[in-house]
N, C-alpha and C positions, 0 to 999 in steps of 0.2 A: 757489278760483274753479271754478264748475261748468260743465258743458258748456253749459247754457242761457245763461250769461253770455257765453260765447265766441260763440255764434251770435246773440246779441242778442234772444233770445226767453225770456219767462218760461214756467214749467211750465204756466200757464193757456193761454197762446197755443199750445203744443204739444198740449195736451189738446184744445183746440178743433179744431185740424187733425186730430188722431186722430178725434174724434167725427165730423167730416165724412167721412173716409176710411171708417169703417165704418158709416156711415148712422145714427149714434146721436145723442144729445142731450148737450150739455154744460151742466152746472149750476154756476154760480159759488158761491164760498164766501159764506156768510152769517154771521149773528151766531152761530148754533148749529150751522152745517153746514160741511163742508169741500166743496171743489170735487169733481166726479165726472163721469164718463162713463157713461151708460146705453145699452146697445145690445141689440138683439134678434137672436137667431139661432134660427130655427125657432120652438119653443114656449118658448124660455129667454129671460129677461132677465138680461144680465149688467151688473154695476155694477163699474166700476174707480174706486177712491176712494183718498183719502189720510186717514190719521188719525195722531195723535200719542199717544205714551205716554212721559211724562216729556220728556226732551230729544230722544228719538228720534222720527223721522218715517218712516211706512211707507206703501207702496202695496199695496193688496189688491184682489184680484179675487173678488167674491162672485157666486154663482149660486144661487138657492133651488132646492132639489131636494125634491120630494115623492114618496117611494117608496110605491107602493100595496101592495107585498108586504113592507114592513117592513125593506127593505135599509137598512143603515146603514154608514158607513165613517168613519174618522179619518185624518188626514194627519199624519205625524210626520217631523221630521228624523231622518235615519240617525245613529245615535250608539252609544255603548257598550251602554246598556241595551236598545235595540232589537236590536242584534246578538245580545245574550245571549238575549233573548226568543225570537228566531227559532230559535236553537240548541236551546233548551228547548222549542220548538214551542208556546209560549203567545202568540206574535205571529205573525199571518199577514201576508204581504206580496204584493201584486199589482204586476206589472210592466206598464207601458203601452207599452214599446217604444221609449222615448226614453232612450238610454243614460245621459246625465247625470242626468236626472230619476230614473231608476230607481235609480241609486247614491246619490243624495242624500236621497232621500224614501222612506218607508214608508207604504203605504196599507193 
């Protein structure tokens, strides 16, 4: 039983409420699309959406980013190989100042 079942709301109801709170738009699932919330912040459009991979279901937040100076980055889960890469100085890591995020992710 999920939290949504306990409170009597489905995820789409919760996402609709979230879209209202962030002054965004909610798009329902369709034949070829999953439900999503689009919201603007300054010049950015952020999309919170669901997708499936096999039996697993994920929620992801996407924000297109165009770097005029060629800046690029990747986000990885912290793990054995990223720790080895940092020790060998072949992997760089940026910290964002959020302790849990910084310990779980490598940018």
